[in-house]
N, C-alpha and C positions, 0 to 999 in steps of 0.2 A: 441542401445538397452537401454531402460529405466531401471533404477535401482530401481524404486519405485515398491513395491510389493502389498501394500494395501493402499487404500484411504478411509478416513472417510469424508463423505459429509453431511454438515448441511445446507439444502437448505432453501432459502427465509426467512431469519431472518429479522425481523423488528427492527431496532435500533433507539431509539428516543433520540435526543439531544446528539449525539456524538460530540467529539471535532473537530471543523472545522479549528482550527489554528494548522497546522501540523508542523510548525517550525517558527523561528523568521522572515523568509523571504517568506514563502509560506502559502497559506490557501486553503481550499476546502475539498477534500477527506482526511480522517485521514492518517497520516504517516504509512507506513507498519510496523514500529517498534511498533506501538500500537497493531497490530495483532500478531506479534511475542511475545510481552509481554503477550497478552491473552493466547497464546499457552503455555508459561512457567507457568503462573498462573494456567492454567487448568491442567497441568501435576502435580503440587503440590496437587491440589484437588483430582486428580485421585489416587495419592499415599495415601492420607488420607482415600479414599474410598476403598483402597486395590484392585484396578482394575489393572491387570497385563498388562498394555499397556504403550508405549512410543511414543511421537510425535516428528517428525523430521523436517518437513517443513510445511508451511502454504501458502495458496493462497486465494485470495478474488475476487469474481465476483460481480460487482455492477449492479443491475437491475434497480434501481431507486434511486434518491436522491432529497432532498429538503433543500437547504441551507437557514438558517434562517437569511436572509439579505434583505435589500431593493432592489427593482428592478427598472430598468430604469435609464437613464442618465449615466454620466461618473463616478460619485462618488457613491459608494455603502457603506452601513454601516450595522453592525450586529444588530439584534434585542436584546437589552439588558434588563435586569430586575433590578428593584430597590430592593436592599437588605434591610432586616429589620434594624431598628434603632440599634445603637451601645449601649454599656453598660451605656453610659452617657445620653442616650435618644436622642442624636443628629442623624442627617441624615448620614448614612454610605455612603462611596464613592462607585461610580459605578466602578466595575472591569470589563473591557472589556473581554467578553468571546464569542467566535464564536461557533455556534451550527449548526448541520446538521442532518436531518433525513435520514436514509439509509434503503434500501432493498437489502440485500446482501446474497450471498452463501459463506460459509466457506468450504475450502477443506484442510484436513490435511493428510500428509503421516503418517501412523500409523503402529506400529509393536507390536506383542503380542505373548505370549506363550500359550494363551488360545485356546481351541478347536474351530473349525470352527462353531460348533453348538451354541457357546456362542457369536458369533460376533454380531448378531442382538440385543441381550439383552444388550451387552456392549455399542453398538451405541446409544440405547435409554437412557441408564444411563448417557452417556456423554452429550447427548442432554439436558437432564433434568438439569444437572449441569451448562451447558452453559447458559440456560435460566435464571438462577439466578445470572449470573455474569455481570460485566460491560464490554462493548466492546468499546474501544476508549473513555471511559468516559460516554458512552451512555447506556441506559437501554434497555434490550430486552423485547419487548412487543408482544402480539399476532398479527400475520399478517392476518387481516381479508380480505385482498384483494386477497389472494391466497387460493385455496381449501386445506383442511387439508391433503389430501393424497399427495399433492405436497410438503409438509413440513416435511415429514417423513425422519429421518436420514438414511443414507445408508452406509453400509460397503461393499466396492467393492474390491474383491480379483482379481488382474490383472493376467491374464494367462501368463505362460512362453512362449507360442507360440506367435510369433510376430504378425501374422495375426489375431489371436483371440484377442490379446491385443488391436490391433487397432480398432477392431469391438466394444469391450467393451468401449474404450475411445470415439469413435464416438457416441455411444449411450448416454454417459454422457454429451458430448458437446451439443447435441440437447436439453437435459433437461435444460441446463444452458442458453439457449437463450430465450428472448433477454437479453443481458447483455454484459459487458466489463470487462476484467481482466487487472489489472495494471502490466506491465512488465518493466524491466530495460533496458535502452539503453545507457550504458556507451560508446558503440562504436560510437554513433552519436556525443557525446560530444568530444571524442578524434579526430574524423575525422573533425568536424567543427573547432576545434582549429587549425589544420593544414591548413585548407582553409583560415582562418582569417590571419594566420601568413604569408601567401604568399603575402598578401597586406599590412599587418601591422606586421612586425617582433616582435614588443613588445607586441602583444596581449597575454593575459593570459587565463587560464581556466575559470576565472570569466567572462571575456569578452565573451567567447564562450557560457557559460551558460546563461548569460543575453541575448545574441543575439538569442539563440534558444528559450528562454522563452517568447519572444514577437513576435507579428505579424508585420513584417516590410513591408512598402510600398515604392515602387520606382516610381519616376516620369519619364516618357518617352514622347517624342514628336511624335505625330501622324501626318502624312503628312508633315514631316519636310521640310522646304524650300518652301512650297506652300502657297498660300493665305489662305487656310483653315487649316493651322497648329494649333494644339491645344495640350495642355499637358494632359496626361492620367496617372492616378495613378493605379498601379497594386500591389497586394499583392505578396510578395516574400517569398516562402517557400522552404528552401533548401532540406527538406525531406518530403516524404509523411507520412501520419498517424497523429494520435491525440497525439501530444507530450505535455508533461507537466513537469514543474520543480518539483522535489521531494527531500525530505531529505532521506538519506539512512543510517544514523547512526551518529557517533560522532568521532572526532579526538582529540587527546591529545594536550593540550597547557601547560602542566606542567609535572613534574616528578611524578612517582608513590609513594605516601606516605604510610607509614605503618599504620595499623589500630590504630585509636585513636590519630594519630599525628596531624590531622587537627581539630581545635576546631569547635564545633557545627555541625559536620557531622551527617547525619541521622543514619548511621550504624557505630558503633565503633569496629566492628569485621571484617570488610572488608577493604582491601586496597582502598585508595582514590586517585582520579586524576581529575583535572579540564579539561573539554573538551568543544568543540564547535561543532555545527552541520556540517555534511558533506552533500553536495548536488550533485545531478546528474540529468539526464533526464529520464523520464519514458514515456511509450507509452501505451495508452489504446487499447487493442486488443480484438476483438471478439473471443470467445472461439472456433468457428468453424475453425479458422486459426491455432490453436494449433496442434502440431504433437505428443506431448507426455506430460505426467503430469509435467515434470520438467519445461516446458515452462511457467507455471503459478505459480509454487511454489517458495517461498522465504525461505532463510535459513541464519543462522548466519555465517559470514565469517570474524572473527576477526584476526588481526595481532598485538598482544600485543607488540612485540618488536618495531614495527613502530608506535605504539600508535593509531591504527585504530580499531574502534569498529563499524563494519558496517554490513549491510545486502547485500545479493547477490541474483541474479536470473539469470537463464541460457538461457532465451529466446533469448538474443542478440547473443549468440554463434551460434545458428542455423540460425537466421535471417540474420546475417552479412555474414555467409558462403554462403548463397544463393545469 
């Protein structure tokens, strides 16, 4: 039984020049931490606007994307811009920045103490606020490729009855097509590590992550031992689905320092800790394969004692059980 009671849907947002460099080792679609950061920034703006709502989880469905990079060949490069001259009048250095244009739908789990009659008004107010915010560093612009009635924000109250809830969710999923939602597949990474260790006992999680991140080809002999014997290269995919390497948060590489203890820190009132990126595997899944809202929603799942500041998604729990 799903625990999500209310969903706020902001459909078919057009984001221009979002950050395409999601971590030191991955590029493409922005990291989910960017959208969770958007959710937290939005909550602060809602508090300033005195809107009695709270946001708990966020999901993203990508309908279209356009990476600002060269096409063709084995080597690809970002489209870069020349910055204005520096204060001395000299040519400023080019800072490599990856950009991508996105057509996305944002889904938030939302709670409020407001009356049901106010939900539609609040949804439109939130939509107006989001239209003036940055999403993964990109600007929200009018989406002229989609009719205006398909861009209206929706506040969906999910029914307590399971059958009616499934009908409501099915109706939403049809509206989200065509598109794909990014989900977490920690289970594939763990399972693939066990597979590698059967052949190479010293294999690490990094080996498993790199092996899943690439497309491997294996050479076999066709008609072996016969005059017409020839080598055949075949792609080897250990799992079905559209798998991608993704960053899922940060891991501590130092002790937790008290506020102001580290020089030149951005915030002198918050404890400070040095961290590095955490990686896992993600899978792009069509919304029609989702069974409940939790399948596409991401949430913060920190373990401060272990030094883990990461995001989680529950799709793999149901998918691995099947």
